[in-house]
TIKOL-920556 format. One line per 5 residues: their letters; for each residue x, y, z of C-alpha. Coordinates in nm, 4 decimals. Layout:
<vomis>
A = X,Y,Z  ... $
</vomis>
This chain:
<vomis>
XXXXX = -5.0737,5.0717,-10.2927  -5.3915,4.9214,-10.2600  -5.2622,4.6897,-9.9888  -5.1215,4.9904,-9.8527  -5.4451,5.1930,-9.7571 $
XXXXX = -5.6339,4.8331,-9.6708  -5.3365,4.8152,-9.4050  -5.3741,5.1727,-9.3204  -5.7511,5.1783,-9.2615  -5.7568,4.8398,-9.0839 $
XXXXX = -5.5386,5.0115,-8.8424  -5.6980,5.3323,-8.7947  -6.0013,5.1255,-8.7149  -5.8242,4.9465,-8.4318  -5.6792,5.2566,-8.2929 $
XXXXX = -6.0146,5.4331,-8.2831  -6.1526,5.1296,-8.0884  -5.8551,5.1183,-7.8286  -5.8819,5.4619,-7.8079  -6.2884,5.4871,-7.6955 $
XXXXX = -6.2336,5.1964,-7.4717  -5.9239,5.3969,-7.3010  -6.1125,5.7131,-7.2355  -6.4267,5.5251,-7.1194  -6.5036,5.7360,-6.7436 $
XXXXX = -6.5568,5.3931,-6.5837  -6.6049,5.0344,-6.6935  -6.8973,5.0004,-6.8616  -6.9810,4.6586,-7.0028  -7.1984,4.7864,-7.2656 $
XXXXX = -6.9363,4.9910,-7.3894  -6.6548,4.7700,-7.3794  -6.8982,4.4951,-7.5762  -6.9354,4.7100,-7.8483  -6.5545,4.7906,-7.8621 $
XXXXX = -6.5130,4.3991,-7.9016  -6.7939,4.4094,-8.1840  -6.5906,4.6778,-8.3387  -6.2553,4.4708,-8.2875  -6.4587,4.1566,-8.4525 $
XXXXX = -6.5887,4.3358,-8.7191  -6.2306,4.4619,-8.8045  -6.0955,4.1142,-8.7559  -6.3632,4.0058,-9.0263  -6.2916,4.2962,-9.2583 $
XXXXX = -5.9235,4.1470,-9.2540  -6.0185,3.7894,-9.3064  -6.2198,3.9138,-9.6591  -6.0140,4.0981,-9.8028  -5.8266,3.8498,-10.0380 $
XXXXX = -6.2239,3.8372,-10.2238  -6.2384,4.1848,-10.2025  -5.9186,4.2178,-10.3801  -6.0097,3.9162,-10.6047  -6.3782,4.1393,-10.6842 $
XXXXX = -6.1782,4.4412,-10.7529  -5.9141,4.2297,-10.9954  -6.1322,4.0571,-11.1515  -6.3746,4.3114,-11.2146  -6.3880,4.4004,-11.6133 $
XXXXX = -6.3289,4.0660,-11.6866  -6.6375,3.9852,-11.5156  -6.8199,4.2492,-11.6513  -6.7501,4.1443,-11.9972  -6.9088,3.7784,-11.8803 $
XXXXX = -7.1824,3.9415,-11.7505  -7.2441,4.1163,-12.1054  -7.2059,3.7602,-12.2772  -7.4512,3.6065,-12.0531  -7.7354,3.8728,-12.0651 $
XXXXX = -7.7064,3.8333,-12.4040  -7.7042,3.4432,-12.4427  -8.0217,3.4931,-12.1843  -8.1990,3.7681,-12.4072  -8.1700,3.5401,-12.6978 $
XXXXX = -8.3072,3.2406,-12.5124  -8.5830,3.4579,-12.3720  -8.6980,3.5902,-12.7497  -8.6746,3.2336,-12.9237  -8.8936,3.1236,-12.6454 $
XXXXX = -9.1588,3.4131,-12.6399  -9.1562,3.3985,-13.0606  -9.1959,2.9758,-12.9788  -9.4901,2.9795,-12.7609  -9.6962,3.2952,-12.9371 $
XXXXX = -9.6732,3.0504,-13.2423  -9.7771,2.7455,-13.0911  -10.0578,2.9619,-12.9033  -10.1366,3.1452,-13.2786  -10.1652,2.7459,-13.4021 $
XXXXX = -10.3336,2.5361,-13.1529  -10.5616,2.8309,-12.9198  -10.4157,2.6432,-12.6276  -10.2376,2.8401,-12.3336  -9.8907,2.8527,-12.2217 $
XXXXX = -9.8102,2.6213,-11.9139  -9.7921,2.8882,-11.6064  -9.4223,2.7603,-11.5363  -9.3317,2.9016,-11.9312  -9.5144,3.2017,-11.8255 $
XXXXX = -9.2997,3.2829,-11.5096  -8.9771,3.1910,-11.6604  -9.0218,3.4541,-11.9280  -9.1257,3.7047,-11.6656  -8.8054,3.6558,-11.4531 $
XXXXX = -8.5907,3.6342,-11.7453  -8.7123,3.9493,-11.8500  -8.6781,4.0775,-11.5049  -8.2975,3.9585,-11.4926  -8.2287,4.1160,-11.8297 $
XXXXX = -8.3587,4.4611,-11.6967  -8.1806,4.4108,-11.3964  -7.8270,4.3396,-11.5624  -7.8781,4.6277,-11.8257  -7.9368,4.8721,-11.5557 $
XXXXX = -7.5857,4.7797,-11.3923  -7.3951,4.7449,-11.6753  -7.4914,5.1473,-11.7532  -7.3711,5.2380,-11.4388  -7.0250,5.4245,-11.4317 $
XXXXX = -6.7890,5.1998,-11.2869  -6.4966,5.4819,-11.2630  -6.7333,5.7276,-11.0773  -6.5255,5.7415,-10.7290  -6.1521,5.9021,-10.7621 $
XXXXX = -6.0168,5.8555,-10.4413  -5.8338,5.5571,-10.4064  -5.9571,5.3905,-10.1299  -6.3254,5.4415,-10.1588  -6.2667,5.3671,-10.5259 $
XXXXX = -6.1288,5.0553,-10.4116  -6.4754,4.9484,-10.1765  -6.6673,5.0560,-10.4575  -6.5452,4.8412,-10.7669  -6.4905,4.5316,-10.4952 $
XXXXX = -6.8905,4.5870,-10.4183  -6.9292,4.6484,-10.8163  -6.7293,4.3247,-10.8714  -6.9218,4.1316,-10.5750  -7.2558,4.2447,-10.7524 $
XXXXX = -7.1339,4.1043,-11.1151  -7.0332,3.7619,-10.9868  -7.3487,3.7079,-10.8518  -7.5442,3.7909,-11.1073  -7.3231,3.5733,-11.3593 $
XXXXX = -7.4572,3.2827,-11.1251  -7.8305,3.4207,-11.1271  -7.8564,3.4682,-11.4830  -7.6637,3.1024,-11.5526  -7.9330,2.9613,-11.3228 $
XXXXX = -8.2570,3.1150,-11.4760  -8.0579,3.0423,-11.8552  -8.0460,2.6613,-11.7750  -8.4432,2.6641,-11.6482  -8.5256,2.7730,-11.9860 $
XXXXX = -8.5677,2.4269,-12.1324  -8.9222,2.2467,-12.1468  -9.0628,1.9782,-12.3118  -9.3663,2.0930,-12.3702  -9.4681,2.4671,-12.3370 $
XXXXX = -9.8715,2.4939,-12.3756  -10.0821,2.3198,-12.1241  -10.1986,1.9782,-12.2043  -10.4937,1.8878,-12.4089  -10.7995,1.8866,-12.2182 $
XXXXX = -10.8611,1.5335,-12.1079  -11.1462,1.3477,-12.3092  -11.3964,1.2555,-12.1118  -11.6804,0.9936,-12.1742  -12.0755,1.0261,-12.1239 $
XXXXX = -12.2505,0.7730,-11.9261  -12.4528,0.6210,-12.2420  -12.8440,0.6211,-12.1973  -12.9443,0.2972,-12.3618  -13.0194,0.3314,-12.6926 $
XXXXX = -13.3616,0.1863,-12.7421  -13.5375,0.0357,-13.0996  -13.3705,-0.0442,-13.4067  -13.3927,0.3077,-13.5734  -13.1550,0.4601,-13.3046 $
XXXXX = -12.8852,0.2483,-13.3613  -12.9471,0.2335,-13.7450  -12.9204,0.6674,-13.7030  -12.6031,0.5953,-13.5207  -12.4807,0.3757,-13.7705 $
XXXXX = -12.5510,0.6404,-14.0792  -12.3862,0.9253,-13.9044  -12.0734,0.7975,-13.8321  -12.0629,0.6249,-14.1820  -12.0975,0.9110,-14.3243 $
XXXXX = -11.8371,1.1246,-14.1043  -11.6144,0.8318,-14.2521  -11.6970,0.9254,-14.6468  -11.5772,1.2407,-14.5675  -11.9591,1.4167,-14.4974 $
XXXXX = -11.8696,1.7680,-14.3367  -12.2270,1.8639,-14.1971  -12.4726,1.6352,-14.0822  -12.8515,1.7207,-13.9141  -13.0577,1.5472,-13.6802 $
XXXXX = -13.4317,1.6488,-13.5929  -13.6895,1.5613,-13.3874  -13.9405,1.6936,-13.1718  -13.8581,1.7514,-12.7736  -13.7677,1.4649,-12.5523 $
XXXXX = -13.7062,1.2189,-12.8721  -13.3906,1.0917,-12.7932  -13.1465,1.3167,-13.0121  -12.9048,1.3805,-12.7343  -12.9052,1.0289,-12.6308 $
XXXXX = -12.8107,0.9271,-12.9716  -12.5544,1.2514,-13.0141  -12.3655,1.1322,-12.6560  -12.3729,0.7546,-12.8251  -12.1744,0.9086,-13.1081 $
XXXXX = -11.9229,1.1584,-12.9139  -11.8115,0.8261,-12.7122  -11.7817,0.6528,-13.0014  -11.5595,0.8880,-13.1862  -11.3438,0.9209,-12.9128 $
XXXXX = -11.1255,0.6268,-13.0728  -11.1259,0.7413,-13.3953  -11.1059,1.1159,-13.3876  -10.8291,1.3164,-13.1263  -11.0527,1.6311,-13.0907 $
XXXXX = -11.4532,1.5350,-13.0543  -11.5996,1.8720,-12.8795  -12.0048,1.7748,-12.7495  -12.1217,2.1724,-12.6909  -12.4765,2.1727,-12.5579 $
XXXXX = -12.6117,2.5127,-12.7509  -12.6941,2.7970,-12.4908  -13.0770,2.8674,-12.4273  -12.9699,3.2089,-12.5169  -12.8528,3.1537,-12.9020 $
XXXXX = -12.6482,3.3664,-13.0494  -12.2994,3.3776,-13.1973  -12.1272,3.5306,-12.8803  -12.2815,3.2964,-12.6288  -12.2285,2.9898,-12.8812 $
XXXXX = -11.8311,3.1107,-12.9480  -11.7816,3.1460,-12.5779  -11.9713,2.7537,-12.4977  -11.6973,2.6728,-12.7787  -11.3979,2.7774,-12.6723 $
XXXXX = -11.4842,2.6800,-12.2748  -11.4936,2.3498,-12.4352  -11.1398,2.3453,-12.6212  -10.9925,2.5299,-12.3126  -10.8951,2.8510,-12.4565 $
XXXXX = -10.9468,3.1730,-12.3070  -11.1604,3.3842,-12.5550  -11.0852,3.7767,-12.4214  -11.1834,3.9432,-12.7276  -11.5214,4.1096,-12.7513 $
XXXXX = -11.5668,4.2091,-13.1385  -11.7694,3.9292,-13.2900  -11.5579,3.9075,-13.6134  -11.2011,3.8984,-13.3809  -11.3342,3.6318,-13.1926 $
XXXXX = -11.4278,3.4173,-13.4931  -11.0787,3.4555,-13.6382  -10.9305,3.3717,-13.2894  -11.2119,3.0256,-13.2956  -11.1007,2.9918,-13.7345 $
XXXXX = -10.7274,2.9717,-13.5983  -10.7435,2.7511,-13.3224  -10.9631,2.5115,-13.5044  -10.7914,2.4626,-13.8433  -10.4842,2.2518,-13.7163 $
XXXXX = -10.7060,1.9687,-13.5687  -10.8846,1.7154,-13.7326  -11.2124,1.7446,-13.5076  -11.5771,1.6871,-13.5052  -11.7875,1.9011,-13.3457 $
XXXXX = -12.1405,1.8443,-13.2033  -12.3975,2.1391,-13.1748  -12.6966,1.9678,-12.9482  -12.9980,2.2036,-12.9641  -12.9212,2.3890,-13.1924 $
XXXXX = -13.2670,2.6863,-13.2199  -13.1710,2.8541,-13.5187  -12.9474,2.9094,-13.8291  -12.6171,2.9962,-13.7699  -12.3085,3.0762,-14.0107 $
XXXXX = -12.0173,2.8604,-13.9267  -11.8096,3.1284,-14.0692  -11.8995,3.4210,-13.8491  -11.8967,3.1912,-13.5332  -11.5096,3.0517,-13.6627 $
XXXXX = -11.5994,2.6792,-13.7249  -11.3622,2.5526,-14.0143  -11.5317,2.2724,-14.2056  -11.3864,2.0733,-14.4951  -11.2145,1.7582,-14.5946 $
XXXXX = -10.9138,1.6667,-14.3658  -11.0195,1.9416,-14.1040  -11.3565,1.9955,-13.9497  -11.6747,1.8207,-13.9681  -12.0092,1.9458,-13.7481 $
XXXXX = -12.3192,1.7760,-13.6494  -12.6015,1.9430,-13.5040  -12.9199,1.8603,-13.3423  -13.2543,2.0157,-13.4028  -13.6245,2.0249,-13.3270 $
XXXXX = -13.6615,2.1739,-13.6798  -13.5577,2.0064,-14.0140  -13.5604,2.3942,-14.1555  -13.2297,2.4857,-13.9325  -13.0750,2.2213,-14.0805 $
XXXXX = -13.1701,2.2440,-14.4312  -13.0300,2.6046,-14.3906  -12.6765,2.5329,-14.2364  -12.6893,2.3207,-14.5609  -12.6683,1.9510,-14.4212 $
XXXXX = -12.8560,1.8892,-14.7541  -12.9066,1.4766,-14.7998  -12.7118,1.3889,-14.4903  -13.0475,1.5012,-14.2579  -13.1767,1.2228,-14.0468 $
XXXXX = -13.5318,1.1830,-13.8709  -13.6024,1.0731,-13.5201  -13.9402,0.9251,-13.5399  -14.1391,0.8590,-13.2353  -14.0775,0.4568,-13.1268 $
XXXXX = -14.3160,0.2304,-13.2432  -14.5933,0.0889,-13.0005  -14.4072,-0.2099,-12.9249  -14.0721,-0.0574,-12.8402  -14.2353,0.2002,-12.6494 $
XXXXX = -14.4090,-0.0712,-12.4516  -14.0642,-0.2537,-12.3905  -13.8681,0.0886,-12.2713  -14.1580,0.1131,-11.9853  -14.1241,-0.1836,-11.8657 $
XXXXX = -13.7483,-0.1767,-11.8543  -13.7615,0.1276,-11.6644  -14.0400,-0.0279,-11.4177  -13.7406,-0.3022,-11.3547  -13.9906,-0.6228,-11.3756 $
XXXXX = -14.2280,-0.4738,-11.1293  -14.5076,-0.7427,-11.1623  -14.8183,-0.5096,-11.2652  -15.1784,-0.6281,-11.1883  -15.4050,-0.7039,-11.4723 $
XXXXX = -15.5794,-0.4027,-11.4119  -15.3038,-0.1767,-11.3858  -15.1496,-0.3620,-11.6692  -15.4265,-0.2124,-11.9058  -15.4104,0.1368,-11.7714 $
XXXXX = -15.0290,0.1381,-11.7813  -15.0731,0.0332,-12.1873  -15.3085,0.3355,-12.2815  -15.0535,0.5464,-12.0820  -14.7969,0.4400,-12.2972 $
XXXXX = -14.9999,0.5173,-12.5955  -15.0158,0.8638,-12.4390  -14.6882,0.9270,-12.4498  -14.6660,0.9079,-12.8392  -14.3751,0.7124,-12.8718 $
XXXXX = -14.1585,0.9930,-12.6792  -13.8446,0.8330,-12.4805  -13.8328,1.0919,-12.2754  -14.2300,1.1031,-12.1311  -14.2206,0.7044,-12.1267 $
XXXXX = -13.9122,0.7184,-11.8810  -14.0961,1.0262,-11.6765  -14.4355,0.8240,-11.6459  -14.2788,0.4715,-11.5991  -14.0197,0.6096,-11.3498 $
XXXXX = -14.2988,0.7850,-11.1552  -14.4761,0.4951,-11.1037  -14.2314,0.2450,-11.0706  -14.3635,0.0044,-10.7550  -14.7428,0.1959,-10.7272 $
XXXXX = -15.0083,-0.0873,-10.6532  -15.2900,0.1760,-10.6081  -15.4850,0.1465,-10.9666  -15.6325,0.4970,-10.8513  -15.2632,0.6737,-10.9002 $
XXXXX = -15.2263,0.4908,-11.2335  -15.5660,0.6276,-11.3287  -15.5085,0.9580,-11.1877  -15.1633,0.9926,-11.4179  -15.3533,0.8764,-11.7192 $
XXXXX = -15.6471,1.1580,-11.6934  -15.3653,1.4287,-11.6224  -15.2028,1.2968,-11.9370  -15.5048,1.3169,-12.1746  -15.5897,1.6847,-11.9763 $
XXXXX = -15.2485,1.7614,-12.0794  -15.2923,1.6850,-12.4439  -15.6184,1.8642,-12.4771  -15.4705,2.1811,-12.3334  -15.1761,2.1876,-12.5316 $
XXXXX = -15.3816,2.1261,-12.8675  -15.6263,2.4170,-12.7494  -15.2889,2.6374,-12.6887  -15.1827,2.5480,-13.0333  -15.4941,2.6045,-13.2466 $
XXXXX = -15.5255,2.9153,-13.0293  -15.1478,3.0364,-13.1435  -15.2977,2.9131,-13.5396  -15.5560,3.1436,-13.4836  -15.3542,3.4552,-13.3607 $
XXXXX = -15.1137,3.4281,-13.6443  -15.3943,3.3657,-13.9195  -15.5335,3.7182,-13.7819  -15.2190,3.9186,-13.7567  -15.1750,3.7976,-14.1413 $
XXXXX = -15.4775,3.8851,-14.2235  -15.4716,4.2608,-14.0744  -15.1428,4.3106,-14.2259  -15.2843,4.2215,-14.5405  -15.5695,4.4381,-14.5512 $
X = -15.4521,4.7283,-14.3651 $
</vomis>
């Protein structure tokens, strides 16, 4: 019956085309061209008729196949989502973009297939239109089967998460003096012995950061995860969490502090890590920030200008004080920065006094030696020395003034 109807339909198309041409009042090239186009369309339809019959006859079987392939894709999609979410939860790392794109494509395709499968396959009652509708559906179903198979085959990944941030070594500053190298050795030894909290304190410019950067580079060969965090100027739990998350390479979108802490804690607890917090200004609770410390998990080194900060955090007996350089080591550092510029005897004496004014602070020594490098005018050297003396007097005056204000405020509160 279907073959008969198709033959009749094709014959009608040819007849209509011929009649249109014969009834033309004059020879119109455009009409002839349109007629030829219709004739070609009819021939194309006749040529593709076996395929339409194939789509019609195999529709039911292909619908069942599409059901099965869609179910398989949906299972792989669910497994992939669970695998990715579990690994993100455990490591704090983000999924690869290609994995996210595959999950999105697979979900969309599953929905498209489900929408098609819910359609009424027998909505046409006329034999001819029923044939065309089912043939069209058969073609669409076979195409969807191929697309589902393609997406399914692409859903295999060796690694679903983005790679760990590349470990980068700092450009090391040469440690000056015996004490600096001894301090570095002590810190590394404590870490190897299982100490989880280490504090390093000293005045500004004394070399805490230089020691920590050297230790950071050394630890990269011993630990898979070593994080160096410069504590934000506006130190609070929120900003510190953001700085740690950035160094871990994770996206911390949560605004609630306890939830942020829980997320960081989950990201770190699976790792054997050393966290260096450089420049801590006040006490922090590692639990509120989300830093898991303990044997086999995390260790923390902090630097601060205040020994009280190290003590309150719980570093206990594992605290190192970085002292100023002895005069001979300070002078050696000054001469190293001068890069062997030979100083005239009068200038050399002034240089020694400048080194004394630096009070053994490496940052000041390097700063003054750099500013005066290659300078052969003794007036410039003496001006530098006088400015340093004046700054010292002013700083002491400011310090004493602040003490007096604090004492007056305390006295006022006691007698008010």
